[in-house]
N, C-alpha and C positions, 0 to 999 in steps of 0.2 A: 689522517686521510682527508683533511679539508683541502679543497681545490685551491691552487694558487692562481689567481686571476690577474691577467695583464690588462693595462688600460688600452682600450680600443679607440682609435682615432678616425674621425671622418676624413675621407679622401678629398672631400670638396672644400671644407672650411677649416679643418684641423681641430674641431671641437670633439668632446668625448662622445662615444656611442653608448647607448643603453638598450637593453633588450626590451622590445615591445611585445607583450603577450598576445595582443589581438592580431598583430601582423606575423608573429613568430619569426621576426627578423630584427636586425639592429637599426635603430633610428637615432639620428643626430639630435643632440639636446638643443642645438642652436638653429640649424637650417631645416630640420625635420627630414633630411634626406634618408632614404631607406637603403640599407645595405643587406643583401641576402646572406644567409649563413651557409657556407659551403660545408658539405658533409663528406669528409674524407673517409675512405675505407680504412679500418684498423689494420695494423700490421699483423701478419699471421703469427699465431702462437703466443700472443700477448693477452694478458687479462685486462679486458677493457671495462672501465667504469661507465655505467650508463646513466642517462638522465631523461626524465619525462619533461618535455618543455612546458613551461607555464603558458597556457592558452586562453586564460580568462583575465580580463582587465580588472583592476582594483575596484572600479565602480560596479562592475557586474557581480563581483564577490560580495560587496556590501549589500547590493540590492537582493542578492540571493538570500542573505540573512533576513532582510526585511520581508521577503516573500514567506520565509519560514515563520516569522512572527505573525504575519497576517493570517496564516492558515492555522495558527495555534489558538484554540478556544480557551486555553488555560492561563494565558498571559493577560495583563491589563490591556484594556481596549486602547488606551492612549499611548501604548509603548511604541507602536509603529510610527506615530507622529512625533513623539518627543525624544526617542532614543537618538543619541549622538554616536555615530559609528566611526571607528578609526581602523584602517586596514594596513596590515604589514604582511607583505608576501615574502616567503622564504622557501628554500629547498630543504626538505626533511631528509636527513641521512638514514637510509634503510639498506637492508640486505634482502635481495630477492632469493629465497630458498626454493630450489627445485627439489621437492621431497619425493623420494621413492620408498615404498614400504612393501613388505611381504608378511602376511599374517596367516597363522594357522588357528582355526577357531573350532570350538565345540559348543553345542547348545542342545536344548530339548524343545522340539516343536510339538504343540498339542493340537489335536484335531477333535472338534466337538462331534459327538455322536449321541443320538437319542435312542434310548433303550427302554423297553417295557419290563416291568417286574410285578410280582404279586405281593400285595400287602394284606395282612389280616386286621380288620378294624372291628371294633365292638359295635354291634347293632342290637336294637330292641325289637324283637319279632314275637307277636302274640303274647306279650307280657313277659317274655323271657329274653335274657341277654345272652348273646352268642357272638362269636367271632366269625366273620364271613370273609372269604377272599375277595379282594378288589384289585383289578388291574390298573396300574398307574404307569406313568412315564417320567423319565428324568434324563437330564443331559449329563453325559460323562465325557471325560477327556482322555483320548488315547495319546500318550506321550511317546515320542520316538526320539532316540538320541541321533544327532546328526553332527557331522564334522565337515570341514572344507578348508579351502585355501582362498586367499584373496590377495591381489597385488595391484598396485596402482601408482600413479604419479600425479602430483599436483604442485601448484605454485603458491607460495605464501610470502607475504611481506612482513618484515620485523624491523622495529625501530632500533637504530644503532647510535643515537645521539644521547644527550643528557639535557635535563632541564625542561623537557616538555611535560605539560600537565597530564596526569593519567587519564583525564576525561577526554583527551584528544586521541588516544591510542585506538579506540574502536573505529576511527575513520579508516584505518588500514584494512580492516575486514571488509569495508564496503568499496574499496577501490577496484575498479574494473578497467584500468587504463594501461596495463603493462604492455599491451600491443603498441602503445605510443612511444615506448622507450627507444632512445637512440644512443649511439656511442657518445660519450661525454664530449662536449665542446664548450669551452669557457664562454663563448659568445652568448649561449643561452642563459648564463648566469650573470651577464653584465648588468649592473645596477640592481641586482636582486641578492638578498642575503642568502648565503649558503652556510648552513650550520655544520660544524666539524663532526667527524666521526669520533665517538667516545668509547665504543664497545667493539671488541674483536668479534669475529664471526661466531665462535662458540658461545661467548657470553650473550650475544644478541639472541641466538637461537634458544638458549636455556631460559632466558628471562622473558622473552616476548613471543616465542614461536612454539616452544615444545608443548605447552598445554593445549594450544590450538591445534597443533598437528595430531595430538592424541584424540581430540574431539572429532576431527575429520576421519581418522582411522576408525574410531568407534562407529560413526555414522555409516561408513562404507561397509564395515563388517556386518553390522546389524541390518544392512540392506539385503542380506541373504535370507532374511527371516521368511518363513513359510508357515502355513497352518493358521489356526484361529488364535493360538496363544503361544508365547515363547517364554522360556526361563533358562536358568543355569548357563548364561553366556560366559564363556571363558575364551580368551585368545592371547596368543603370544605374537607380537609383531616386532620385526626388525626394520629399522628405518636407516636410510642414508640420504645425504643431501649434498647439493652443490650450491654455493652461494656466489652471488655477484653483487657488487656495490651499485646502488642506484639512488639517485636523488629524485625525490617525489615533491612536486609543487604543492604548497599549502598556503592558504590565506588565513592569517590570524586576525579575526575581527573582534575588537573590543567594543562592547555595548555599554555605554554610559546612560543610566536611567535611574531616576529617583535617588541620586546621591550615591549609588553603588555601581560597580562595574561587573559585567558578565562577559564571558568569553565564548567565542564560536570559532571553529576550525572548519574551513571550507576546502573541498577538493579543487585544486588549481586547474583542473581540466573540465569540471562539471559543477557549476555553482549550486545545483540542487542537492548535491551530496555533501552533507555537513553534519557535525555533532556540536553540541553546546553544553555549557554548564547547566546546573539547575537554575531555571529562569524564575523570576518572581511570579507569585500566584495572583490570580484575578480575584481579589478579596471582594470586590463589588458584586461579582457574580454570586458568591455564596450568600452575601447579605440580601441580595435581591430575591434569591430563592427562599430564604427563611422568611422574609417579609411576605412573600406571596403565599406561604403556607399558613400564615396566622389565621386567616378567615376560615378556610376549610377545616383546620384543626379545631378551632373554637366551636364551629358548628357541629362537628362530629362528636366532640366531648360533651357538648350541651345535650345533644340528642341521646347519647348513651346514658348520661346521668339521669335524664328525664325518664328513660325506660326502666332503669334500675330502681328509681325511687317510686315508680308507679306500681299499682297492684297488678297491672298487665303490661309486660314489656312490649309485646307485639302490638298492643293498642297504640302506644306512643310512636311506633314505627309506621306511621301512616305514609301512604305512597307519596303524597306531595312533599312531606318532610324529607323522606329519603331522596326524592328527586332533587330537592333543593340542595342538599349536601353534595349529591353527585355533580350538580351543575357547578358548585363552588370548586370542587376538585378539577373539573374540566377547565374552568376559567383559569385556575392557577397554572395548570400545565400549559395551556394555550399562551398565557402571558410569558411564561418562561421560554417557550419556543420562539415567541415573537421577539423577546429581548435578545435571544441568542442570534436570531437572524439579523436584527438591527446591529448587533455587535460585529458580526462578520462584515456587513455592509460598511460600517464605520471604519473597520480596519482596511478594507479594500479601497475605500475612498482616500484614506491617508496614504496607502501604498501608491495609488494613482497620482496623488499630489507629489510624492517624493520621487516618482519615476522620472519626472521632468528634471529634477535636480541631478539625478545620476545618469541622465541621458539614456534611459532604458525604456523599452516599450511598455505602455500601460497595461495593466491586467485586463484580461477578457474573461467573461463579458464585463462591460463597463459597469461600475457600481451605481446603484440607484441613488445613493445619497451624495450630495455635493461635497459635504464635509462632515467630520465626526460630530461637530456640535450643531446639528440642524434642528434643534428645538426638542421639546418633550414629545413623547409618543402619545398622541391624544387617544388612540384606540386603547392602549394599556391603561391610561387614566380612566377611561370610560369603563373598562372591565373591573378596575379596582372599585369604582363607585357602585357598579352593579353588585359586586361581591359584598360590599358594606351594607347595601340595602337588603340583600337576601339574608345576611346574618341578623340584621335588626328585626326583620319580619319574623324570621324563624324563632328568635328568642322571645319575641312578643307572643307568638302563638304558644310556645311551650309554657310561658308563665300564666297566660290568661285563659287558655282553653280549659274546658272542664276536665276533671280527672277521669281516669278510666273507670268504667262501671265495675261493680263487684264481680268476682269470678263466678258467682252463682247464676248470674243472668247470662246464660249461654245462648238463649234465643236471639238476643239483641246482637251479640257478636257474630252469630251465624248469619244474620241478615246484613249487617254492615260490612262484613269482610269482603264479599264480592264487590261492593261499591268501591272499597278502597283499592282493590286490585285492578279496577277498570281504568284507573288513571294511567295514561300512556306517558312514558318519560319523554322529556323534551329532546329534540334532535339538535345536537351541537356539533359543529364541524371544527376540527382542529387543524391548524396549519401543518402541513407535512414538511420535513426538513428539505431545504433547497440544495441541490447539487449542481454546480455550474457545468454547462456543456462546453467542452473544449473545441477550439476551432479545427476545421478540417484542413488536411494538407492540400497543396495545389492539385495533386493527382486525384484525390477523392472529390474535390470540387469539380474537376473536369469529368469524372465518372458520373456524378449526379446530374451534370449538364448534358450527358451523353456526347461529350466532345471527344470522340475516340481518337481523332487526329492528335489532339494535345496529349491524350493519354499515351499514345505511341511514342510521341517525342520525349515525354518525361520518362518513359520506360527505358529508353536508350541512354538516359543519363544516370544509370545505376552507379552507386558508389563502389569503387574497387576495394578489394580487401588486401591487407598486408600479406605478402607471401610467408609461409611457414615451412619448417623443415619436414622431410618425409617422416621422421620419427614422431613429430607432433601430429601429423595427419593420421598415422597408424594408431597412435594413442587415442586420438579423438574418435576414430572409427570404432575402436573397441569399446570406448565409453558409450558411444551412441547405441551399440547393441545392448549393453547392459541397461542403459536407461530406458530403451524401448521395451525391454522385458519387464522392468519394474512398472512402467506405465501401463502395460497390458494387464499386469496383476493389480493395478490400481494402488500400488505402493508409491504414492505421489512424492512423499518426502525423499525417499531414496532416489527416485527418478530425477527429481530436481537437482540433487547433489551431483549425480553422475552426468547428467546432460549439461549442467552449468560448467563443470570442469571440461567437458568435451568442447563447449563453445569457447572457453578461455584458451584451450590448446590450439584450436583451429577456427578462426572467425569465419572462414569460408565454408564450414560444414553447415550448410543451410538446413539439411535434414535435422541436425541436432537442435538448431535454433527453433524450428517449427515444433519439434517434439517437446522442447522445453516450454514453449508457450502452451501446448496442450496440457502438460503436467501442472503448470501454474493455474490453469483454468480448473483442472480437477481438484486442486488444493484450495480453490476459492480465492486465490490472489489475482483478481482480474486486472487490477491496475498494473501490476508488475508484468503480467502476461502481455498487456498492450505495449509496454515499453520494449520487451524482448522482440515481439513480432514486428513492431515498427522498424527496429533496426534491421531485421531480416528483410523486410519489404523495401527498405531503402537500398539495400545491396542487391536484392533479387526481386524486382517488381513482378516478374513472371512466375513466381512460386505459387502454384495453385493451392496447395495445402496451407501455406502461410495466410492466404486471403481467407480461406475457410475458418481457420482458427482465430484470425483477427476479427472476423465478423462476430463470432461467438463471444470473444473476450470483450469487445466493445459493447455488445448488447447487454451482457451481464454487468458491465460497469456503468450502465445507464448513459450510454453515448449512442442514441438511436441513429442519428445522422451518419456517424462513422460506420455503424453496423450495416445500414442499408447500402452505403457506397461500397463497402467491402464485399457484400453479397453480389452486387452488380458487377464488380470487377471479377469475382469468381466465375460468374456466368459468362462474362466476356472472354475469359481465358480458357474456359472449359472446352475440351475437344469434343465431348459428347454432352451437349446442353441438356438433352432429355434425361440422360442418366444422372447428371448432377441435380437437375430439378427434382427428379423422383427421390433421390437420396435426401435432399433438403426437406421435401414434404414428409418423408418417413420420419426424419428427426423431429420435425415440428409436431407430428401427430403422436409421438411416443411420450409417455409419462405425463407429468403435470405441465400445464402451460407456463412458459417463462418468457423473459424478454427476447431470447433468441428465436423462439417459435413465433413470437409476434413480429419480429423483424422479417422472418421468412415469409409470413403471411402477407406483410406489406409489399415486399419486393415481388413476390410471385402473383400478387393480385392482378387479375386480367384487367386490361384497360377498358373503360366503359364504352359500349358501342354507341356511335352517333346515330341519332334518330334521322330517318330520311326526311328531306325537306318536303313539306306538303305542297302538292300541286295546286296552283290557283285555277279556279273554275274559269 
């Protein structure tokens, strides 16, 4: 099933044409002339092979791998700077299976109930033992047998080639680009390797899709769970599928580092979606942590040994000694956190340096360090010196201080104990982990500037959605209802599955996108919620519920500027500003304070009144 590609010739100079991923068009190898790719409609009744065009250049794919390494605390710090990357783009042969299933299931749902009962316990009353009745409570479970039906349809990709490493196959589970698939045109594969098909449809399904299909069916069936507990799940499911051959763009990036090679596979339409081999471990990080624990461990063991060897264990545990050991542990933790922060800054500095080489935008915010080798950390050296001094003084005190008094002298200990407890522990401040603030979109920048004319202009530039069939719209609407019910029952996992499939079926189902964002917020996946809601608001900038959910997701993801701008956009779009303001105030006042309630308080804070100018006498 490998595609037979013809050589494409430039009409201007006669040189060969190659596919340019960034332009999604053909470009001459000699004169750089661009030739658009014509998309002819397929003939009726024919099985059309589809292709997802490669849309990310090789430099961007390599830089996506470097970004992944820079964000990974477990790899060596110099890997971003020293790794040599080689990129090979190719089309992966796959089958897109449209799977339909129908399942009959039975289960037992348990509902907790508190009941009271009388127990007879043995009591001693007036010198006699007797059993007296006592009322107690316990939780019992009422089990109810339940059965039902479930039917659904979803899309799944399965690899149909040979020779691809098993570590690359999980990339298919993360691909969300089937809406980009087009009828196959050889022009899209000009100059790009196209791997041949090696498996027929049934073999590809049984080897690479059947187990994943069963997992999806299980998740959907168990999404009907009710009550407080469930057990005895049984179901019989019948599945059917239709397959179409589709080429999926993948960038294979070989990472050469430390005399070894590691592999990464990157989505050819989104360079942040990638999987890798097992990468080398950051051994220096473990060694640094062990060295940092030597001082506090030595002090702790010395103090414990002195207490056990003394006639009075608690006499040796004097407040200043315990405080000294505590300070050593705090300094050790602080030093580790500081090193981790400098490590991240070092990797970001190396990433910014290599961004120029790959013609990619530098990371934001800009790294504080100019280069990975910017000299020793004087603060960490000072903390190590302080730790050594504290250990030396503590050991000197333990060796030379008088031993504990005999246990018979109780009056002395009674007098000295309050004096020991009066010593207040030292206040030590530990660096909190740093989370970079992501830049705002042009619309949110305009919202914060109250430039509503620009906001209106950007709103009119909404991204259109690909049209889908009426069957897909109906399936998406049904899944939206199911997902909304699960979301109302706070069954976030089942809601995410149903709403995610609804969005895949119909990208223009904005209500499903907004509800998916709310489900991800409820599940605690705030970063993914921001990504889903950002796509919604790009396509529908006037979606009020989308801005409300985006404000909460951004606030809980520690992006206060984005949260504030989203709340202002919500108030701007609201038809009843007072009703919206009251609802936000009610949410901010309910439960424990969190980042979202703080954002609401900031945005709704009344502007300070200007003092009247004083009149001159």
